[in-house]
N, C-alpha and C positions, 0 to 999 in steps of 0.2 A: 503493500500500499503506500503510495506516495505521500511526502511530506510537504505541508503548503504553508507557506508564511507569506502574509500580508505585510507589504511595508510601505508608512506613510509619512510623506511630507506635508506639514500643515503650513510652511513658510510660504512667501512669495513665490511662484511657479509650484503652486500646490501639485502634487502626484502621488499615485500610489502605485506599486506591483505586486505581481505575483511569482513568488520563488517558488518553483516545485523540485525537490530534492536538489537544492544548490543553484539551479539555473533559472533564468529568467524568463517565465512562459508571458508574461503581460506586463506592459507599463504605458501609462498616458500620463498627461499633464491636464489637470481640470480645466486650463483656457482653451484646450481642443473641443472642448464639450459645451461650454458656456460662452465661447468666443469673447470674454473679458480677458485682455492682456495681464498676463503674470497673476491669474486669480489664485485666489489662497486654499482654503479648506477643499481637498476633494471628495467631498460629500458624494457625487454622483459615481465617481470612479469607485468608490467603495461599495456602494451599494451594487453596482455592475457586477464586481467582484464576488460579493456575500451572496448574490444571486445565482450565480454559476460554478462556484466552486466550494468546496469544503476546505475552513481555515483550521489549522492547527497551533498556529502562534500568530501575534499581531507584533509588527517591532516599527516603531517610532523614531523619527529623526526628531527630538525635542530641541525648542530654542529657547525651553522654560525649564529649568531644572531647581526653581525654588517655587516658594508655595503663593507667591504673589501674583498671581497672572489667572486669567480667564482661558485663554485658549486650551491650555491642558484639558480644563475641565469641561468644555464644551466639547472636545474631542471624545473623551471619556464618556459623556453622556451620549454622543450619536452612535459610538461602539456599541454599547451596552444595547441600543435600541437595533442596530444592525444585527447585532449576533445575542439575541435575548435567550436566556436559559442554558447558556453553554459554558462550558469552563476551559476560557482560552487565555492562556498567558498573554500579557499585555508588558510588552519591553518599551523602554523610554531611554534611547541613546543621546549621548552629546553630538551635537550638531557636527562639530569639526570631525569626529570619530567617523562621523556618516561619511561626509565628504573624502576624507584619507582613504575608507575600504574600498569603497568603488573603482577608486583610480587605481589602488594596489592590483584589486582582483583583476581588474581589465587590463594591466599593464603586462602581464606574463612574466614579471620578475619573480625569482624566487627569495628576491632579500632585498629593500629598498628603503630609503627615505621617504616619506609622504608629507609634503608642505601643503597647508590648507591656510590661505589670506582669502578673507572676505571682510564686509561690513560691518557683521554681526553675527557671533556665533551663540551658544548656549549662555543664557543669562544665569549668574547666581549673586549671591550675597558676600561682597568683600568683607574684609578685617573692620573696617571703619562703618560698617552698615550702608555702605553705596550698592547701588547697582552695577555689576559689573558683566562684560561682553568678552568672549571670547574674539580676539583679534588676529593672531598668528597663532599656528601650531605648527609643530615639527614631530613627527612619530618614525620609531624604528620597525618595520615590520619584516617579519619572515615567518614562513609556513612551519619552522623547523625550531622556533624560540617563541617565549610570550611576547605579544605584543608591548611596545615600550615607548611612552610620551618622554622626549629628551629635551622638548621646549615647549613652552606654552607662555603666550602674553596676552595679557587680558587690558582693556581700555575701560576706564570707570566714568561715570556721570556723576551729577553733584546731587542727584535725587537720594535721598537717605530713607531707610526704612526704619517706623519706629518700633522699635521690639520692645520697648516698656508697654507698647498697648497689648493689655491681656490676650486679645482675640489673635492678635499677630504671633504672639509669642506661643500661644496653643498650636496655631499652623505650622510654625516652625517644627514642631514634635511630630514626626511621621505618622503615629498612632492614631493622633487626633485628626491628621490630614485624611488618613485612611477611612476613618470613621465617617467625617462629612461626604466624603466620595461615596460609600455605601448609602448613604442617607439619600443623597440626591440621586440614586440609580447607576450610578456610574462605574465603570471598570477602573481597578486601581492599577497604575503603572509600577513596575519594578524596574531596579536598575543594575547592571552587573557590577562586581567588586572593583573591577579594575579601573575605575574612574576615581576613588578614594585617595590613591596617592601619588598623584599627579604632580609635576612639580608645577609651579605657578609664578608668574613674574606678573605682579599687579600694578601696570603701568598706571601714573599718575595724570597721562596723556587724556585730554578730551575724546582724541580721534585716533582710531587705529590707522595702521599704513594705508589700508584701502579705503577706509570710511573717509579719508581727507580727501582722497579721490572722488568719490562719490558726493561729499560736500562743495567742492570747487565745481562740480559738473552742472549741481544745481545753482550756483551764483552765476555760472555762466549761461543760464537759462534754460537749461536741459530739465527735464521732467524725471521722474523717480525712475529708475534703473535703466536710466540712459546714458551711462558712462561710457559707454562705447563713442558716443557721438564727440564726446571729450578726445578721447584717443585718434579719432578722425581728424579734428580739428587740430591737435599738436603737429600735425605734418606741415602745416602753415606757419609755424611759429620759429622763433629762434630765441638764443640766449639773451636775455635781457637784465640789465643791472639793476632796473628799477623794482623788480619784484625781487623780495627776500628770501631766503634759505626758508624751506619748507621741512626737511628733514634733518634730524642731528643724530650723531651717535649711532649710524648706522651699521658699525660693523659687529654685527651679531646680534644687535638688539635695535631694531629700527624705532625710533619715537617722532613723534610730531612735534615740529618746532612752533609751540602756541603764539608765535609772538604776533601773527596775523589773525588770531583767530578769538574771536569771544567765548571765555570758558563756558558759558551758559548756553549759548545757543549754537555754537559750533558754525556761527556765518563769520564773513571776514569782519573784522572791526574797521569802524566809520571810516577810519585815516587810511585803510587801504582800498576803499570803495572805488578810487579813481582806477583801478587797474581793469574795470569793467567799464571805463568810459569810451573806449575807441575797440574798432575791430583787431588792431593791431595787437593792442593790449592783451585781449582777451586771447587772441591764438598765441602769443607769448606765454601766457599763463597755464595755458593748456599744454603747451611745449614744456614749460618747468615742473608741471607734476606728473607729467610722461617720464621725462628724462630723471627725474630725481627718485619717483617711485620704482621704477626698473632697476635702477643701481642700488637702493635699499633692498630690495628683494634679492638681487645676486649677492650683496654683501651677506645676506642672511644664509645663503644657500652654500656659499664658500665658506664660512667660517664651521658649518654642521658636517660639512663633506670632509674638511679636513681635520675636524675632530674624530669623526667615525670611521674615515677610509672608505665609506660606501660611496660609490659613483654612480649609481643608479638612482634618479629622483622622480617621484611621480607628483605633479602638482595639479591641486583641484581647487574649488573655492571659486567666487565671482571674479577675483581678480584676475585669473587665469583666463577667461575670455578675452582678456587683451592679448590679441594677436602681434601687436607691434612687440609688446614686452617680452612675449614668449621666444619669438625670435631674436631680441636682444640676448638674452639669456641662452640660446642656442650657440649664437656667435660668440658669446664671453666665455662660454665654457666646452670649448672642442672634446675635453674628454669624458665631459659626463653625458650619460645616456639618459635623455628627459622621455618622459610619457606625460603628456598634456590631457587630460580627461576631458573628453567632447562635451558631457553632461555636467559640466563644472557649476552651472547655475544649482541654485537648491533643491530643483527638480531631480538631481541625480541622488540626492540623499535618503530618498526613498526606499534606491535600490542598494546602497551601501546599508540603510540601517537593516534590512531584510537580511542581506548576507553575513553582516556583523552577528546577527543572533544565530544562523545558521552554523557558521564556522564556531561560534562560543559553546552550542549545545552539541556539536557532532565531530569537533576537530577534525573536520574534513579537509585535508592538504588537497583535495583536486582543485585545479585551477581552472574555473569555470568563468572566464572571461565572456564578453558580450561579442558574438559576429556581427551584429547589426542593430542599429538605433532604432528600428522600426517593429516594435511590439504592442501595436494598438490590436483594435478588435478586427477580426476577419471579414471580410466580405465575398459574397460567391459574385461569379460573373453577372448572374441574371441581377443582383444587388445593385452592382455599379451600372450596369445599363440603365435600370428603373432610375438611379439618381441622374446621370446623364441627362436622359430624356425628360425629366423633369425641366431642368435650366433650359434644353433645347427648344422645347415646347414654348417656355416662356420668351 
């Protein structure tokens, strides 16, 4: 009998996949159905899979690993509705781990470093009771040894959690949180133990390496998740001494130089708004963030390749949708073998979550890489002709 795992991503580019005995059988993004670009909760895909397949496990790429959120509770509620009266384990994985595992499993490398860089990974609570977000992570992967986190950096914001509030304090306790989930009729998520001893570097920066790129894209007039337009604009820019340095101390620990940013809003300070006053300055600002960010990523890779001696590197997370930066890395490091995950957006974390659960529970060392990116619903020739005819007749 086959073993079926439902993988879910509830972030932007919401998606779900079906893993059967370690191999991807079905995968789709929610926006393919709703036609809303980058749509989030993949409720329609979950419903489709639950109606057509028996599910043994549910594995979720979690952006929220602290109790002060709604998304996790909403998802748990819907899972309980789609899978009523069934005892299905529900696992919650850290966002960056899901990014990294899909890239490693698809790379065909037997051992590699896996680097993840995106705007925001999983949330948690910092030692100073601020909300912190995964920013950059590097993992050492091998099918013959335990998975290892060798570098993790968080960015923090200025929002503090009031842990003196008795309700909040109660929610910090897992047994109280589980009780609340049960009262709401929700599935209770579980975590694997491997997250508990991760090394953490709590950066005091407002913005992470990738988030800076995202914020500047917004300042340049581009919409949400449109950083690719900044990448394109950068090719028209040139070095400009009017623009201050964006990144400092990039040798192995990239930090955002907050001189030009407001620490509360993440926007450019008023005194630097002049950088947006002309087309030429906007082009040069795009050039600046492209050049400095890719150099910072390169410095990070160089440091940990040197320290570990591993010259195979898997890259995933939103930053690695930047093909200009990817080409820069290939040219800068001719002796490193790179694998850039095609589904580097959050959509791919649904597959990463499912594969993580499969590997953790089975220790299966079979390398089940994906042979194609097309795992959506299958249509017969008659269905295709019927669909075409509808538009031809109109």
